[in-house]
C-alpha positions as CSV (number, residue, x, y, z in Angstrom):
1,M,0.0,0.0,0.0
2,A,1.4,3.3,-1.0
3,G,2.0,6.0,1.7
4,R,2.4,3.6,4.6
5,L,5.7,3.0,6.3
6,S,6.8,-0.4,7.3
7,E,7.9,-1.2,10.8
8,K,11.5,-1.2,9.7
9,E,11.2,2.3,8.1
10,S,9.2,3.8,11.0
11,L,11.6,2.9,13.8
12,P,14.4,5.4,12.8
13,L,11.8,8.0,12.4
14,L,10.4,7.4,15.9
15,I,14.0,7.5,17.3
16,A,14.7,10.8,15.5
17,L,11.4,12.3,16.8
18,A,12.2,11.2,20.4
19,Q,15.7,12.7,20.2
20,F,14.4,15.9,18.6
21,S,11.8,16.3,21.4
22,S,14.4,15.7,24.1
23,L,16.7,18.3,22.5
24,I,13.9,20.8,22.6
25,V,13.3,20.1,26.3
26,I,17.1,20.4,27.0
27,A,17.3,23.7,25.2
28,I,14.3,25.2,27.0
29,G,15.6,23.9,30.3
30,A,19.1,25.3,29.7
31,A,17.6,28.7,28.9
32,K,15.4,28.6,32.0
33,M,18.4,27.6,34.1
34,G,20.5,30.4,32.6
35,F,18.0,33.1,33.4
36,L,17.2,31.5,36.8
37,E,13.6,31.1,35.9
38,S,13.0,27.4,36.7
39,Y,15.1,25.2,38.9
40,A,13.0,22.1,38.1
41,M,13.2,22.6,34.3
42,G,17.0,23.1,34.5
43,R,17.4,20.0,36.5
44,T,15.2,18.0,34.1
45,A,17.3,19.3,31.2
46,A,20.6,18.4,33.0
47,I,19.3,14.8,33.7
48,L,18.2,14.4,30.1
49,A,21.6,15.6,28.8
50,C,23.2,12.8,30.9
51,L,21.3,10.0,29.3
52,P,23.4,8.5,26.5
53,F,20.7,7.4,24.1
54,V,18.4,10.4,24.5
55,T,20.6,12.9,22.5
56,P,22.8,12.3,19.5
57,F,25.5,14.5,21.2
58,V,26.6,11.9,23.8
59,F,30.2,13.2,24.3
60,I,29.0,16.7,24.8
61,G,25.8,16.1,26.7
62,I,27.1,13.9,29.5
63,P,29.9,16.3,30.7
64,F,27.7,19.3,30.5
65,G,24.8,17.5,32.1
66,V,27.0,16.4,35.0
67,W,28.4,19.9,35.3
68,S,24.9,21.4,35.4
69,L,23.8,18.9,38.0
70,R,26.7,19.8,40.2
71,L,26.0,23.5,39.8
72,L,22.3,23.0,40.6
73,A,23.3,21.1,43.8
74,D,25.2,24.2,45.1
75,P,23.3,25.9,47.9
76,E,24.3,29.3,46.6
77,I,22.8,28.5,43.2
78,I,19.6,27.2,44.9
79,R,19.4,30.5,46.9
80,A,19.8,32.5,43.7
81,F,16.9,30.7,42.1
82,H,14.7,31.4,45.2
83,T,15.8,35.0,45.3
84,V,14.9,35.6,41.7
85,V,11.6,33.8,42.0
86,E,10.7,35.9,45.1
87,R,11.7,39.1,43.4
88,R,9.5,38.3,40.4
89,K,6.5,37.5,42.7
90,S,6.8,40.8,44.5
91,A,7.1,42.8,41.3
């Protein structure tokens, strides 16, 4: 039947779609972390970057993901997130 993908043809497409979706989440999370907007989204992005089969950039994603997780565990960084959130609520 024309127009239908076989199971063999659809698997790479599904993998690419999953990787693309995870890259979008990582990019949004990195931006939120950089602007101190969302600690949870930054942490989610860092964890996703550490997973080897989630992104096609394994050798870049793992070191930056671990580095981000270490930064996000720092009490001073956590305080900075809370300070910015409180300032935005009062504004």
